[in-house]
C-alpha positions as CSV (number, residue, x, y, z in Angstrom):
1,M,15.5,3.2,-6.3
2,K,13.4,4.7,-9.2
3,K,10.3,4.5,-7.0
4,F,12.2,6.2,-4.2
5,Y,13.3,9.2,-6.5
6,L,9.8,9.4,-8.0
7,F,8.3,9.6,-4.5
8,A,10.8,12.2,-3.4
9,L,10.0,14.3,-6.5
10,L,6.3,14.1,-5.9
11,A,6.8,15.1,-2.3
12,M,8.8,18.1,-3.3
13,L,6.2,19.1,-5.8
14,F,3.5,18.8,-3.2
15,W,5.3,21.0,-0.8
16,A,6.2,23.6,-3.5
17,C,2.6,23.8,-4.5
18,G,1.6,24.3,-0.9
19,C,3.8,27.4,-0.8
20,E,2.9,28.9,-4.1
21,K,-0.8,29.4,-3.8
22,K,-3.3,31.1,-1.6
23,T,-6.6,29.3,-1.2
24,S,-9.7,29.0,0.8
25,A,-10.1,28.3,4.5
26,D,-10.3,24.6,3.7
27,E,-7.0,24.7,1.9
28,P,-3.5,26.1,2.7
29,Q,-3.5,29.9,3.4
30,K,-0.4,31.7,2.3
31,K,0.7,35.1,3.5
32,D,0.8,37.9,0.9
33,D,4.4,38.8,1.8
34,P,6.6,35.7,1.8
35,Q,9.5,36.1,4.2
36,E,12.1,35.4,1.5
37,T,14.7,37.9,2.7
38,P,17.4,38.2,0.0
39,V,20.8,36.7,0.9
40,D,24.2,37.4,-0.6
41,E,24.7,33.8,-1.7
42,P,23.1,31.4,-4.1
43,I,20.2,29.3,-3.0
44,M,20.9,25.6,-3.2
45,D,18.8,23.5,-5.5
46,N,19.0,20.3,-3.5
47,P,19.9,21.1,0.1
48,D,20.6,18.3,2.5
49,M,17.5,18.2,4.7
50,S,19.3,16.3,7.4
51,L,21.2,19.5,8.0
52,I,17.9,21.5,8.6
53,T,16.6,21.6,12.2
54,P,13.1,23.2,12.6
55,S,11.5,24.1,16.0
56,V,8.7,26.1,17.4
57,P,9.5,28.0,20.6
58,V,6.7,29.0,22.9
59,T,5.6,32.6,22.3
60,D,2.8,34.6,24.0
61,N,2.1,31.4,26.0
62,W,0.4,30.2,22.8
63,V,-2.6,32.4,23.5
64,W,-3.7,34.9,20.9
65,S,-6.6,37.0,19.9
66,G,-8.1,36.3,16.4
67,K,-5.0,35.2,14.6
68,P,-2.3,32.8,15.9
69,Q,1.3,34.0,15.5
70,F,3.5,30.9,15.2
71,T,7.2,31.5,15.4
72,I,9.0,29.0,13.1
73,R,12.7,28.6,13.9
74,I,14.9,27.1,11.3
75,E,18.6,26.2,11.7
76,N,20.4,25.7,8.4
77,N,23.7,23.9,8.6
78,N,24.1,23.5,4.8
79,S,27.0,25.3,3.1
80,G,24.6,27.4,1.0
81,A,21.3,29.3,1.4
82,V,18.1,27.3,1.3
83,K,14.5,28.2,0.4
84,L,12.0,26.2,2.4
85,C,8.3,25.9,2.8
86,A,6.7,26.0,6.2
87,K,3.3,24.8,7.0
88,V,1.0,24.7,10.0
89,V,-2.0,22.4,10.0
90,I,-4.7,23.7,12.4
91,T,-7.5,21.4,13.6
92,T,-10.1,21.5,16.4
93,D,-9.5,20.2,19.9
94,K,-12.7,18.1,19.5
95,K,-12.8,14.9,17.5
96,V,-15.5,13.2,15.4
97,D,-15.0,9.5,15.0
98,G,-11.6,9.8,16.6
99,K,-10.4,12.5,14.2
100,R,-9.9,16.2,14.7
101,L,-11.7,18.4,12.2
102,D,-9.6,20.5,9.8
103,V,-9.8,24.2,10.4
104,V,-7.2,25.7,8.1
105,T,-3.7,25.2,6.8
106,A,-1.3,28.2,6.8
107,T,1.9,28.1,4.6
108,D,4.7,30.4,3.7
109,S,8.2,30.2,2.2
110,V,11.4,31.5,3.8
111,V,15.1,31.8,2.8
112,V,17.7,30.9,5.4
113,G,21.4,31.7,4.8
114,S,24.1,29.1,5.1
115,K,25.2,28.1,8.6
116,S,22.6,30.3,10.2
117,Q,19.4,30.3,12.1
118,K,16.2,32.3,11.3
119,D,12.9,32.9,13.1
120,F,9.9,33.9,11.1
121,V,6.2,34.3,11.9
122,L,3.5,32.2,10.2
123,T,-0.1,33.2,10.7
124,T,-3.5,32.7,9.1
125,T,-5.3,34.9,6.5
126,D,-8.5,34.9,8.5
127,K,-9.2,35.2,12.2
128,L,-10.2,32.1,14.2
129,E,-13.2,31.8,16.4
130,P,-12.6,31.7,20.2
131,G,-11.5,28.2,21.2
132,I,-8.7,25.7,21.8
133,Y,-7.0,24.4,18.6
134,H,-4.4,21.9,17.7
135,A,-1.4,22.8,15.6
136,E,1.1,20.6,13.6
137,C,4.0,22.5,12.3
138,F,6.3,21.4,9.4
139,V,9.2,22.7,7.5
140,E,9.1,20.8,4.2
141,Q,8.7,17.2,5.3
142,L,10.2,17.7,8.7
143,E,7.9,17.9,11.7
144,A,8.8,20.9,13.8
145,R,6.3,20.6,16.7
146,E,2.8,19.6,17.6
147,F,0.8,21.4,20.3
148,N,-2.4,23.1,21.4
149,F,-3.0,26.8,21.4
150,A,-5.8,29.2,22.5
151,I,-7.7,31.9,20.6
152,D,-9.5,34.5,22.8
153,P,-9.9,31.9,25.6
154,F,-12.0,34.1,27.8
155,E,-14.6,34.3,25.1
156,I,-15.1,30.5,24.9
157,T,-18.6,29.4,25.5
158,S,-20.6,26.2,25.5
159,V,-24.1,25.0,24.9
160,N,-26.5,25.9,27.7
161,D,-27.8,22.5,28.7
162,K,-28.7,23.5,32.3
163,P,-31.8,21.6,33.4
164,D,-34.9,23.7,34.2
165,D,-35.0,22.2,37.8
166,F,-31.3,22.6,38.4
167,D,-31.6,25.0,41.4
168,A,-34.6,23.0,42.8
169,F,-32.5,19.8,42.5
170,W,-29.7,21.2,44.6
171,Q,-31.9,22.9,47.1
172,A,-33.7,19.6,47.7
173,A,-30.3,17.9,48.3
174,K,-29.3,20.6,50.8
175,D,-32.6,20.2,52.5
176,Q,-32.0,16.5,52.8
177,L,-28.6,17.2,54.3
178,A,-30.0,19.6,56.8
179,A,-32.3,16.8,58.1
180,I,-29.3,14.5,58.8
181,N,-27.8,14.4,62.3
182,M,-24.2,15.4,61.6
183,D,-23.1,13.7,64.8
184,A,-19.5,14.9,64.4
185,K,-16.9,12.9,66.4
186,L,-13.5,14.5,67.0
187,T,-10.4,12.5,67.8
188,L,-7.2,14.4,68.8
189,I,-4.1,13.6,66.9
190,P,-1.2,14.5,69.3
191,E,1.5,13.8,66.7
192,R,0.3,16.8,64.7
193,S,-0.9,19.1,67.4
194,N,1.0,21.8,69.2
195,A,0.5,24.5,71.9
196,N,-1.1,26.8,69.3
197,C,-3.3,24.4,67.3
198,N,-4.9,21.0,67.8
199,V,-5.3,18.7,64.9
200,Y,-8.3,16.2,64.9
201,L,-9.7,13.5,62.9
202,V,-13.4,14.3,62.3
203,E,-16.0,11.7,61.5
204,M,-19.5,12.9,60.6
205,N,-22.6,11.9,58.7
206,S,-23.7,13.1,55.3
207,V,-26.6,12.3,53.0
208,P,-27.3,8.7,51.9
209,D,-26.4,7.5,48.4
210,G,-29.9,8.4,47.2
211,L,-33.1,9.9,48.5
212,T,-33.5,7.2,51.2
213,G,-31.2,5.0,53.2
214,E,-28.7,5.3,55.9
215,P,-26.4,8.4,56.2
216,V,-22.9,8.0,54.9
217,K,-19.9,8.5,57.2
218,I,-17.3,10.9,55.9
219,R,-14.0,11.9,57.4
220,G,-11.5,14.7,57.4
221,Y,-8.6,16.4,59.2
222,Y,-9.3,19.6,61.2
223,C,-6.9,22.2,62.5
224,D,-8.3,24.1,65.4
225,P,-6.3,27.2,66.7
226,Q,-6.2,27.4,70.5
227,D,-5.8,31.1,71.2
228,G,-9.5,31.7,71.7
229,K,-9.8,34.0,68.7
230,K,-11.7,33.8,65.4
231,H,-9.6,32.7,62.5
232,P,-10.0,32.6,58.7
233,V,-11.3,29.3,57.5
234,I,-9.6,27.4,54.6
235,M,-11.2,24.3,53.1
236,H,-9.0,21.8,51.2
237,Y,-10.4,19.4,48.7
238,Y,-8.5,16.4,47.2
239,G,-8.1,15.2,43.6
240,Y,-9.2,11.8,42.5
241,D,-8.0,9.0,44.8
242,T,-4.9,7.1,43.7
243,Q,-6.6,3.7,44.4
244,N,-3.4,2.8,46.1
245,V,-5.1,1.9,49.4
246,D,-1.8,1.4,51.2
247,W,-0.9,5.0,50.6
248,E,-1.1,7.2,53.7
249,V,-3.2,10.3,53.5
250,A,-1.1,13.3,54.6
251,C,-2.2,14.7,57.9
252,P,-1.5,18.4,58.4
253,W,0.5,20.1,61.1
254,G,-1.3,22.6,63.3
255,G,-1.0,26.1,62.1
256,D,-2.5,29.6,62.6
257,K,-5.7,29.1,60.5
258,A,-8.9,27.1,61.0
259,E,-8.5,24.4,58.3
260,F,-10.4,21.4,57.1
261,Y,-9.1,18.6,54.7
262,L,-12.1,16.7,53.5
263,S,-12.1,13.0,52.5
264,H,-15.5,12.7,50.8
265,R,-17.3,9.4,50.5
266,G,-15.3,6.4,49.3
267,Q,-12.0,8.3,48.9
268,Y,-8.9,8.8,50.9
269,L,-9.6,8.3,54.7
270,N,-12.8,6.4,53.6
271,N,-10.8,4.0,51.5
272,R,-7.8,2.6,53.5
273,P,-6.9,-0.5,55.5
274,A,-6.9,-0.4,59.3
275,G,-4.1,1.6,60.8
276,T,-3.0,3.2,57.6
277,N,-3.9,6.8,58.6
278,L,-3.4,8.8,61.7
279,G,-6.6,8.8,63.8
280,V,-8.3,6.0,61.9
281,P,-7.8,2.7,63.6
282,E,-10.4,0.7,61.7
283,A,-10.5,-0.3,58.0
284,T,-12.6,1.9,55.7
285,E,-14.0,0.7,52.4
286,N,-14.8,2.2,49.0
287,I,-18.1,0.8,47.7
288,Y,-18.3,3.2,44.7
289,G,-15.9,1.5,42.3
290,D,-14.0,4.2,40.3
291,W,-16.5,6.9,41.5
292,F,-17.3,8.7,38.3
293,R,-19.2,5.7,36.9
294,Y,-21.1,5.0,40.1
295,N,-24.8,5.2,39.2
296,L,-24.0,7.2,36.1
297,G,-27.3,7.6,34.2
298,E,-29.1,8.2,37.5
299,K,-30.0,11.6,39.0
300,D,-30.8,11.1,42.7
301,S,-28.2,8.4,43.4
302,Y,-25.3,9.4,41.2
303,Y,-22.0,9.5,43.1
304,Y,-21.3,13.2,42.8
305,R,-24.7,14.2,44.3
306,G,-23.5,12.7,47.6
307,A,-19.9,13.9,47.1
308,Y,-21.1,17.5,46.5
309,M,-23.2,17.3,49.7
310,D,-20.2,16.1,51.6
311,V,-18.5,19.3,50.6
312,V,-21.5,21.3,51.9
313,Q,-21.4,19.3,55.2
314,S,-17.7,20.0,55.7
315,I,-18.5,23.7,55.6
316,R,-21.4,23.4,57.9
317,F,-19.1,21.6,60.3
318,M,-16.6,24.4,60.3
319,A,-19.5,26.8,61.0
320,T,-20.0,25.0,64.4
321,R,-16.5,25.7,65.6
322,E,-15.7,28.6,67.9
323,S,-12.4,29.3,66.2
324,S,-14.0,29.8,62.7
325,D,-14.5,33.2,61.2
326,M,-17.0,32.3,58.5
327,T,-16.8,35.9,57.1
328,K,-13.4,35.0,55.8
329,L,-13.9,31.7,54.0
330,F,-11.5,30.2,51.5
331,A,-11.2,27.0,49.5
332,E,-8.6,25.3,47.3
333,G,-8.1,22.1,45.3
334,S,-6.8,20.6,42.1
335,S,-8.5,18.4,39.5
336,Q,-11.4,16.7,41.3
337,G,-10.5,19.0,44.2
338,G,-10.8,22.0,41.8
339,A,-14.3,20.9,40.9
340,L,-15.2,20.5,44.6
341,T,-13.7,24.0,45.3
342,Y,-16.2,25.5,42.8
343,V,-19.0,23.4,44.4
344,A,-18.1,24.7,47.8
345,A,-18.4,28.3,46.7
346,A,-21.6,27.7,44.7
347,L,-23.6,25.6,47.2
348,S,-22.3,26.7,50.5
349,D,-24.7,28.3,53.1
350,F,-21.9,30.9,53.7
351,P,-20.4,33.3,51.1
352,F,-16.8,32.6,50.2
353,T,-14.1,35.2,50.2
354,A,-11.7,33.7,47.7
355,I,-11.1,30.3,46.1
356,A,-8.3,28.6,44.0
357,A,-9.3,25.9,41.6
358,N,-6.5,24.3,39.6
359,V,-7.2,22.1,36.5
360,A,-10.7,21.5,37.6
361,F,-12.6,18.3,36.8
362,M,-16.4,17.9,36.2
363,G,-16.8,20.7,33.6
364,D,-18.6,21.1,30.3
365,F,-19.7,17.5,29.7
366,V,-21.4,18.2,26.4
367,D,-18.0,19.2,24.9
368,A,-16.0,16.7,27.0
369,K,-17.7,13.8,25.1
370,D,-16.0,14.9,21.9
371,I,-12.5,15.6,23.5
372,E,-10.5,12.5,24.2
373,S,-9.3,12.7,27.8
374,L,-8.3,10.4,30.7
375,A,-10.9,12.0,33.0
376,Y,-13.9,11.8,30.7
377,W,-13.3,8.7,28.6
378,E,-16.4,7.0,30.1
379,I,-18.6,9.5,28.2
380,S,-16.9,9.6,24.9
381,D,-19.3,9.1,22.0
382,H,-18.1,5.6,21.3
383,Y,-18.4,4.2,24.8
384,W,-21.3,2.9,26.8
385,V,-20.9,2.9,30.5
386,D,-22.4,-0.3,32.1
387,H,-24.6,-0.4,29.0
388,V,-25.9,3.1,29.6
389,P,-26.2,5.0,26.3
390,I,-24.3,8.3,26.2
391,E,-27.6,10.1,25.7
392,T,-28.9,8.9,29.0
393,S,-25.7,9.9,30.8
394,L,-25.7,13.3,29.3
395,K,-29.3,13.8,30.3
396,Y,-28.4,13.8,33.9
397,L,-24.7,14.9,34.0
398,P,-25.7,18.5,33.5
399,Y,-26.9,18.5,37.1
400,F,-23.3,18.0,38.2
401,D,-21.6,20.2,35.6
402,I,-19.6,22.9,37.4
403,K,-20.3,25.3,34.4
404,H,-23.8,25.5,35.8
405,L,-22.6,26.1,39.3
406,T,-20.0,28.8,38.7
407,P,-22.6,31.6,37.8
408,K,-23.5,31.4,41.5
409,I,-19.9,32.4,42.5
410,S,-18.9,36.1,42.8
411,C,-15.9,35.8,45.2
412,A,-12.3,36.3,44.1
413,V,-11.0,33.3,42.0
414,L,-7.7,32.0,40.9
415,A,-7.9,29.2,38.3
416,S,-5.6,27.5,35.8
417,S,-5.1,24.9,33.1
418,G,-2.4,23.5,30.9
419,L,-2.8,23.5,27.1
420,A,-1.1,20.0,27.1
421,D,-3.5,18.6,29.7
422,E,-5.0,15.4,28.4
423,T,-6.8,14.6,31.6
424,C,-8.9,17.7,32.1
425,P,-8.4,19.6,28.8
426,A,-8.2,23.4,28.9
427,R,-11.6,24.1,27.2
428,L,-13.4,22.2,30.0
429,N,-11.8,24.4,32.6
430,L,-12.3,27.7,30.7
431,V,-16.0,27.4,30.2
432,P,-16.8,27.2,34.0
433,F,-14.4,30.0,34.6
434,N,-16.0,32.2,31.9
435,N,-19.4,31.6,33.5
436,L,-18.3,33.1,36.9
437,A,-20.2,36.0,38.3
438,T,-16.9,37.3,39.7
439,P,-15.9,40.8,38.5
440,K,-13.0,40.7,36.0
441,D,-10.7,42.6,38.4
442,K,-11.2,39.8,41.1
443,K,-10.5,36.7,38.9
444,E,-7.3,35.5,37.4
445,Y,-6.6,32.6,35.1
446,M,-3.2,31.0,34.5
447,I,-2.8,29.3,31.1
448,E,0.3,27.2,31.0
449,P,1.3,26.4,27.4
450,E,3.3,23.2,28.0
451,M,1.7,22.0,31.3
452,T,0.0,18.7,31.5
453,H,-2.3,17.7,34.4
454,D,-0.2,19.4,37.1
455,Y,0.3,22.7,39.0
456,P,1.7,25.8,37.5
457,K,5.1,26.5,39.0
458,T,3.9,29.7,40.7
459,W,0.5,28.3,41.7
460,F,1.0,28.1,45.5
461,S,2.7,31.5,45.8
462,R,-0.1,33.1,43.8
463,M,-2.8,31.3,45.8
464,N,-1.2,32.4,49.1
465,A,-1.0,35.9,47.8
466,L,-4.6,35.9,46.8
467,F,-5.8,34.5,50.2
468,N,-3.6,36.8,52.2
469,K,-4.9,39.8,50.3
470,Y,-8.4,39.1,51.6
471,M,-7.5,37.8,55.1
């Protein structure tokens, strides 16, 4: 018991010291005006901490300029007033040897009356650089909340590791695609067609898995309006395949737009048993493993070189259709589909009108290697993929980094990310968005403070509003 009381005393002294001094950026920063509002009752010497409930509500979407403004909410159910120390430990979103780097610790003290609740704001002495940060909030020894926040997110930048032959590399890939006989085959799907629009399975050729070899067959669903008029074209790109090969790929119903839903190589319609999907009687097979790792460390045979060209081929297919108005061209997708949406607008032969890229994958690899995430774990600094050193992977991954493609995009853009996304973290979405050539008044970014790898609740209504604006 003596050891317990000694420990408790030391803990109280530690917290008290944290609230009584103002130190450098490497140590706790205390506000000059402690929020110790006088109360008409004595302050308890030994409050019951089990009757203290701290929390941190979302304010300003956890996005600030310069200084964060953390609202600390304290509910005191003691029978007397309490004086408490609050602390926010701020660290980077990147990790070194598995640990976030300390940025600053902010502290302040506050008095809360008996049987009452109080909100107060805790901030830092100095401004923070643009970036994504991690916050751990405490009231005395009680943890109030842990979360990520953003400082000046639209000023976040990254190292320019664009290869000198980047543009030549992609032009060569497009030239190789142009030499391929598309040989598109259309199979009507009566179950999804109607008097106004036919729905087809499309099978066509794309580039080989390298500079030589046989063309790769890709597939997709195509909606073809039947009124003899030109229609806006909408391209749809999928997220990472579920690897549940028995799962049926949703086939669209015919509508009033010319639309294409691409299944690029090895995924979705190209990765299912016979008879699983409408229009595809034969079995299709994924030969690429889990895709991201396929030929990682190579340049001309890496998986996403072919996948990006599948995107270009899908647009070239739509340009062959009588019902397509290629002057009104749109694309949307989420996660991997968000990356392919950016790819479509950047590498297409036709200028896009507007795109919507939600929680995009394939961005900012040089920073991704230091941020633990589900999507980029293969390139973390402690992992070798198939015995390929991280240096080798990073040497070629910049060719496929969407942050180097987005400067080619000037159309209207809607994008988003969640600050709680551990699959495609917010920084890796913001850098490509910030590199867009799109004018500020034509691009919109939705930052969701508590969203994981998901869609914002208003995503589809905002996307539809954007597309309809330009149709």
